[in-house]
C-alpha positions in Angstrom: -72.9 249.8 -167.9 -74.2 247.9 -164.9 -73.7 244.5 -166.7 -70.1 245.4 -167.4 -69.4 246.3 -163.8 -70.9 243.0 -162.7 -68.8 241.0 -165.1 -65.6 242.8 -164.0 -66.5 242.2 -160.4 -67.1 238.5 -161.1 -63.6 238.2 -162.7 -61.9 240.1 -159.8 -63.5 237.9 -157.2 -62.4 234.7 -159.1 -58.9 236.1 -159.3 -58.9 236.8 -155.6 -59.8 233.1 -155.1 -63.1 233.8 -153.4 -65.1 230.5 -153.3 -67.2 230.1 -156.4 -70.5 229.8 -154.4 -69.7 232.9 -152.4 -68.7 234.7 -155.6 -72.0 233.9 -157.3 -74.0 235.0 -154.2 -72.1 238.3 -154.0 -72.7 239.0 -157.7 -76.4 238.2 -157.3 -76.9 241.0 -154.7 -74.3 243.4 -156.2 -76.6 245.1 -158.8 -79.1 246.2 -156.1 -76.3 247.6 -154.0 -74.6 249.4 -157.0 -77.8 250.7 -158.6 -80.8 251.6 -156.3 -83.1 251.6 -159.3 -82.3 248.0 -160.2 -85.1 247.0 -157.9 -84.3 243.4 -157.1 -84.8 242.6 -153.4 -82.9 240.0 -151.3 -86.2 238.1 -151.0 -86.3 237.7 -154.8 -82.7 236.3 -154.8 -83.4 233.9 -152.0 -86.6 232.7 -153.7 -84.6 232.2 -156.9 -82.0 230.1 -155.1 -84.6 227.8 -153.5 -86.8 227.7 -156.5 -83.9 226.8 -158.7 -82.9 223.7 -156.8 -86.5 222.6 -156.3 -86.3 220.4 -159.3 -87.1 216.8 -159.9 -84.4 216.4 -162.5 -81.7 217.7 -160.1 -82.5 215.0 -157.6 -80.6 212.6 -159.9 -77.3 214.3 -158.9 -77.2 213.3 -155.2 -78.5 209.9 -156.1 -75.7 209.2 -158.7 -73.2 210.6 -156.3 -74.4 208.2 -153.6 -74.5 205.3 -156.0 -71.0 206.0 -157.2 -69.6 206.1 -153.7 -71.4 202.8 -152.7 -69.9 201.1 -155.8 -66.4 202.5 -155.1 -66.6 201.1 -151.6 -68.0 197.8 -153.0 -65.1 197.2 -155.3 -67.1 197.4 -158.5 -64.1 198.9 -160.5 -61.8 196.0 -159.6 -64.3 193.4 -161.0 -64.8 195.5 -164.1 -61.0 195.7 -164.6 -60.5 192.0 -164.1 -63.2 191.2 -166.6 -61.9 193.4 -169.4 -58.3 192.4 -168.6 -59.2 188.7 -169.1 -60.2 189.5 -172.7 -57.6 192.2 -173.5 -54.5 191.5 -171.5 -52.7 189.2 -174.0 -53.2 191.8 -176.8 -50.9 194.7 -177.6 -51.6 197.5 -175.1 -54.2 195.1 -173.6 -53.9 196.4 -170.0 -53.9 200.1 -170.8 -56.9 199.5 -173.1 -58.6 197.6 -170.2 -58.1 200.7 -168.1 -59.8 202.9 -170.7 -62.8 200.5 -171.1 -63.1 200.2 -167.3 -63.2 204.0 -167.1 -65.9 204.0 -169.8 -68.0 201.5 -167.9 -67.4 203.0 -164.4 -68.3 206.4 -165.9 -71.6 204.9 -166.9 -72.1 204.1 -163.3 -70.8 207.1 -161.4 -71.5 210.0 -163.8 -68.4 211.8 -162.4 -64.9 212.2 -163.8 -63.1 212.7 -160.5 -64.9 209.6 -159.0 -63.8 207.5 -162.0 -60.2 208.6 -161.7 -60.2 207.8 -158.0 -62.0 204.4 -158.2 -60.3 203.1 -161.3 -56.9 204.6 -160.7 -56.5 203.3 -157.1 -57.1 199.8 -158.4 -55.5 199.8 -161.9 -52.4 201.9 -161.5 -50.6 199.5 -159.0 -51.3 196.7 -161.6 -49.8 198.7 -164.5 -46.8 199.7 -162.5 -46.3 196.1 -161.4 -46.4 195.0 -165.1 -43.7 197.5 -166.0 -45.6 200.3 -167.6 -44.1 203.8 -167.3 -45.4 205.5 -164.2 -46.0 208.9 -165.9 -47.8 207.3 -168.8 -50.0 205.2 -166.5 -50.9 208.2 -164.4 -51.7 210.4 -167.4 -53.8 207.7 -169.0 -56.0 207.2 -165.9 -56.3 211.0 -165.5 -57.5 211.5 -169.1 -59.6 208.3 -169.4 -61.4 209.4 -166.2 -62.9 212.2 -168.2 -65.1 209.6 -169.8 -67.0 209.8 -166.5 -68.7 213.0 -167.7 -68.9 212.2 -171.4 -70.6 208.8 -171.3 -74.1 208.9 -169.8 -75.4 209.1 -167.1 -73.4 212.2 -166.6 -73.9 214.8 -163.8 -72.9 217.7 -166.2 -75.6 216.6 -168.6 -78.1 216.9 -165.8 -76.8 220.4 -164.9 -76.9 221.5 -168.6 -80.5 220.3 -168.9 -81.4 222.2 -165.8 -79.7 225.4 -167.0 -81.1 225.3 -170.6 -84.3 223.3 -170.4 -82.8 220.6 -172.6 -84.1 217.0 -172.1 -81.8 215.2 -169.8 -82.9 211.8 -171.4 -81.9 213.1 -174.8 -78.6 214.4 -173.5 -77.9 210.9 -172.1 -78.7 209.3 -175.5 -76.7 211.9 -177.4 -73.6 211.2 -175.2 -73.3 207.5 -176.0 -71.4 207.7 -179.4 -69.2 210.6 -178.4 -68.2 208.6 -175.3 -67.3 205.6 -177.4 -65.5 207.8 -179.9 -63.2 209.3 -177.2 -62.6 205.8 -175.7 -61.7 204.5 -179.2 -59.2 207.3 -179.8 -57.6 206.8 -176.3 -57.2 203.1 -177.0 -55.7 203.7 -180.4 -53.1 205.9 -178.7 -52.4 203.2 -176.1 -51.6 200.7 -179.0 -49.4 203.3 -180.7 -47.5 204.1 -177.4 -47.0 200.4 -176.5 -45.7 199.5 -180.0 -43.3 202.4 -179.8 -42.0 201.9 -176.3 -42.6 198.2 -175.9 -44.1 196.2 -173.1 -42.8 193.6 -170.6 -44.4 190.6 -172.2 -43.1 188.2 -169.5 -44.7 190.1 -166.6 -47.9 190.5 -168.6 -48.0 186.8 -169.4 -47.8 186.0 -165.7 -50.9 188.3 -165.2 -52.6 186.6 -168.1 -51.9 183.2 -166.7 -53.2 184.3 -163.3 -56.5 185.4 -164.9 -56.8 182.3 -167.0 -56.3 180.1 -163.9 -59.3 181.7 -162.4 -61.3 180.7 -165.4 -63.6 182.5 -167.8 -66.8 181.5 -166.0 -65.4 182.5 -162.6 -64.4 185.9 -163.8 -67.6 186.5 -165.7 -69.7 185.4 -162.8 -67.7 187.7 -160.5 -68.0 190.7 -162.9 -71.5 190.1 -164.3 -73.2 192.1 -161.6 -70.9 195.0 -162.1 -71.3 194.8 -165.9 -75.1 194.8 -165.6 -75.0 198.1 -163.6 -74.8 200.6 -166.6 -77.1 198.3 -168.6 -79.8 198.6 -166.0 -79.3 202.3 -165.4 -79.3 203.3 -169.1 -81.7 200.6 -170.1 -84.3 202.0 -167.7 -83.8 205.5 -169.2 -83.7 204.6 -172.9 -86.6 202.2 -172.7 -88.8 204.8 -171.1 -89.3 202.7 -168.0 -87.8 205.4 -165.8 -86.7 209.0 -165.9 -83.1 209.8 -165.2 -84.0 210.7 -161.6 -85.8 207.5 -161.1 -83.0 205.5 -162.7 -80.6 207.2 -160.3 -82.6 206.0 -157.4 -82.7 202.5 -158.9 -78.9 202.6 -159.2 -78.6 203.4 -155.5 -80.7 200.3 -154.4 -78.9 198.1 -157.0 -75.5 199.3 -155.7 -76.5 198.5 -152.1 -77.9 195.1 -152.9 -74.9 193.9 -154.9 -72.3 195.5 -152.5 -73.9 194.3 -149.3 -75.6 191.0 -150.2 -73.9 189.7 -153.4 -70.2 190.8 -153.2 -70.4 191.3 -149.4 -67.7 194.0 -149.7 -69.7 196.7 -147.9 -70.9 196.1 -144.3 -74.3 197.5 -143.2 -72.4 199.3 -140.4 -70.4 201.2 -143.1 -73.5 202.6 -144.8 -73.6 205.6 -142.4 -70.1 206.5 -143.5 -71.1 206.2 -147.1 -74.1 208.6 -146.5 -71.9 211.1 -144.7 -69.3 211.0 -147.6 -72.0 211.5 -150.2 -73.4 214.5 -148.3 -70.0 216.1 -148.0 -69.5 215.5 -151.7 -72.9 216.9 -152.9 -73.5 219.7 -150.4 -71.0 222.1 -152.0 -72.5 221.3 -155.4 -75.9 222.1 -154.0 -74.8 225.5 -152.7 -73.1 226.4 -156.0 -76.2 225.2 -157.8 -78.5 227.5 -155.8 -76.2 230.5 -156.1 -75.8 229.9 -159.9 -79.5 229.9 -160.4 -79.9 233.4 -158.8 -76.8 234.5 -160.7 -78.3 233.4 -164.1 -81.5 235.2 -163.2 -79.6 238.4 -162.6 -77.7 238.0 -165.9 -81.0 237.6 -167.7 -82.4 240.7 -166.1 -79.3 242.6 -167.1 -79.8 241.2 -170.6 -76.3 239.8 -170.7 -77.2 236.8 -172.9 -79.0 239.1 -175.4 -76.0 241.6 -175.4 -73.6 238.7 -175.9 -75.6 237.3 -178.8 -76.0 240.7 -180.4 -72.2 241.4 -180.1 -71.3 238.1 -181.8 -74.0 238.2 -184.5 -73.1 241.8 -185.4 -69.4 241.2 -185.5 -69.2 237.6 -186.8 -71.6 236.4 -189.4 -69.9 233.0 -189.8 -71.2 230.2 -187.6 -67.9 228.4 -187.5 -66.0 231.4 -186.4 -68.4 232.0 -183.5 -68.2 228.3 -182.6 -64.4 228.4 -182.6 -64.5 231.5 -180.3 -66.9 229.7 -177.9 -64.8 226.6 -177.9 -61.7 228.6 -177.0 -63.6 230.3 -174.3 -64.9 227.0 -172.9 -61.4 225.5 -173.0 -60.0 228.4 -171.0 -62.9 228.3 -168.6 -62.4 224.6 -168.1 -58.8 225.3 -167.1 -59.7 227.6 -164.2 -63.2 226.7 -163.1 -65.0 223.5 -162.1 -67.4 222.0 -164.5 -70.6 222.4 -162.5 -70.5 226.2 -162.0 -69.1 226.7 -165.5 -72.2 225.0 -167.0 -74.6 226.7 -164.7 -73.1 230.1 -165.5 -72.3 229.9 -169.2 -74.9 227.5 -170.6 -77.8 230.0 -170.3 -75.6 232.6 -172.1 -74.0 230.6 -174.8 -76.8 228.2 -175.8 -79.1 231.0 -177.1 -76.2 232.4 -179.1 -75.6 229.1 -180.9 -79.4 228.6 -181.3 -79.4 231.8 -183.4 -77.0 230.0 -185.8 -79.2 226.9 -186.0 -77.3 224.6 -183.7 -79.4 222.1 -181.8 -79.5 222.6 -178.0 -78.6 218.9 -177.4 -75.5 219.0 -179.8 -74.2 222.2 -178.1 -74.6 220.5 -174.7 -72.3 217.6 -175.8 -69.8 220.1 -177.2 -69.9 222.1 -174.0 -69.4 219.1 -171.7 -66.6 217.7 -173.8 -64.8 221.1 -173.7 -65.1 221.2 -170.0 -64.0 217.6 -169.7 -60.8 218.6 -171.3 -60.5 221.1 -168.5 -60.3 218.2 -166.0 -56.8 217.4 -167.4 -55.4 220.8 -168.0 -53.6 223.0 -165.4 -54.0 224.9 -163.2 -57.4 223.6 -161.9 -57.5 220.2 -163.6 -59.2 218.1 -160.9 -58.3 214.7 -162.5 -54.6 215.7 -162.5 -54.6 216.4 -158.8 -56.4 213.1 -158.0 -54.1 211.1 -160.2 -51.1 212.8 -158.7 -52.2 211.9 -155.2 -52.4 208.3 -156.2 -48.9 208.0 -157.7 -47.1 211.2 -156.3 -46.2 212.2 -159.9 -46.2 216.1 -160.0 -49.3 217.6 -161.6 -47.5 219.4 -164.4 -45.5 216.3 -165.2 -48.8 214.4 -165.7 -50.1 217.2 -167.8 -47.1 217.1 -170.1 -47.3 213.3 -170.5 -51.0 213.6 -171.1 -50.6 216.2 -173.9 -51.0 213.6 -176.8 -54.2 212.3 -175.1 -55.5 215.8 -174.7 -54.9 216.5 -178.4 -57.0 213.4 -179.1 -59.8 214.8 -177.0 -59.6 218.0 -179.1 -59.8 215.9 -182.3 -63.0 214.3 -181.0 -64.3 217.8 -180.2 -63.6 219.0 -183.7 -65.3 215.9 -185.2 -68.4 216.4 -183.1 -68.5 220.1 -184.1 -68.2 219.4 -187.8 -70.4 216.3 -187.9 -73.5 216.8 -185.7 -74.6 213.2 -186.6 -72.0 211.9 -184.1 -74.1 213.2 -181.2 -77.5 213.5 -182.8 -78.0 210.3 -184.7 -79.4 208.3 -181.8 -81.6 211.3 -180.7 -83.4 211.6 -184.0 
C-alpha cells in the first residue's frame, strides 16, 4: 500500500514539473511522513545521499565533463571533421557520413550526447548548409548522430548504470564498442540512401574537396592527429588495464589541456577559469540528482518495490521476450519524458534484477537500457538533442523530430538486434 502511494506521488510530482532532484528528495522522506512505523530517519536519508556519491567510479563523470568542455573550447571537433571529410567528402553522402563519424569519435571523448550535438553541430551544420544539404535533414542528422555520445564508450550513462547496479564500468565500456559502431553504420547507410534519392550539389562539394586537397594530406593528418589520438589514449588506458575509467578520465583532462593550450593553442590559460566554472555548472545539477536518486533507490529497496515488480512480471508473464518487450516500451516512454541520468539511477536497480531472473547478463541489459534512453534524446517532448540542434539552426523541435523519424527507426532496429543477439554487446567482454 505504502509503495503504491509513493509511486503515485512520484508520478504526480513529475506531472507538476517539480525538478527531478527535488522530486526524488521529497519521495525519499515521504514514507516516514505518511507512515510513522516506517522508521527511517532524516539522518539515514542524508547519510544515504552522501554515502551514495562517495564513490571512486563516479569521479569519472566530472572529469569527463571537464575534458569534454576543454576539447569543445579547443576546437577538437573541427579537426576531427576536417580529417574525416578529407577521406569521405568525394564519396556519395561523404559529408553527412563524415558528420556521423565525427560524432562517433567526439562521443568517445566527451561521453555526453548533448555535448556531442553542441560541439559537432555548431561546426558541421554551417558546412552542410553551405554545400546545399537540406537544413531539416542536416539538423536531424546531427541531433540523432549526437546520441552516439552515450552509446560509444566512455559514456557517462554507463558509469551511472555501473554505480546503480554494481556492474563493472570497464566491462560496460568494452561492451559498448560494437553497438556504437553498429548504430553509426546504420546512420551512414541511411545517409547514402537519402543522398542518392534526393541528390547532392556536386559542384559545391567539389569546391570543398579541392579546398581540403590543397591543404594536403600530411597537413590535415598532422593537424588532426592529436584529436584522433584522444579516444585511443582514453580507451586504450582502460582496455589495456593501465588505468581504471576514473583514472583514464583524469588523464583525458590533462591531455585535453595540453593539446588545447600548448599544441593547438586554441585555449588561453586565462580562459581555464571559465572552463572550470562551466564544468561545475554542468555537473552540479547531476551531482544533486545523483545524491537524491541514491536515497530514493534505498527507499524503494526498503519498500521492496524491485521484488514486487519482479514478482508481478514473473507471475503474469513467463516468456522472457514479452517481459523484455514491455521493459523496452517502458524505457522508450521514460526516455521521452525524463533525462537519462535520473532514469538510469531510478530504474536500473528495479529493472536489472527482473531481467537477471530471466537469465540476461547485467552488462547486456545495461547496453539495452542506455540505447533505449539514447533514443529518448531525439524524441519529444523532452528530447534534449532536439532542443540543442534547434537552437543551432532555428528549425522547430517537432519539425526536426519528424525529419529524424527514419533515423530513429534505425536506432530501434539496432536495439532489436542487440536484444535478439547478445553477442553484439557481449563478444568483446567474454
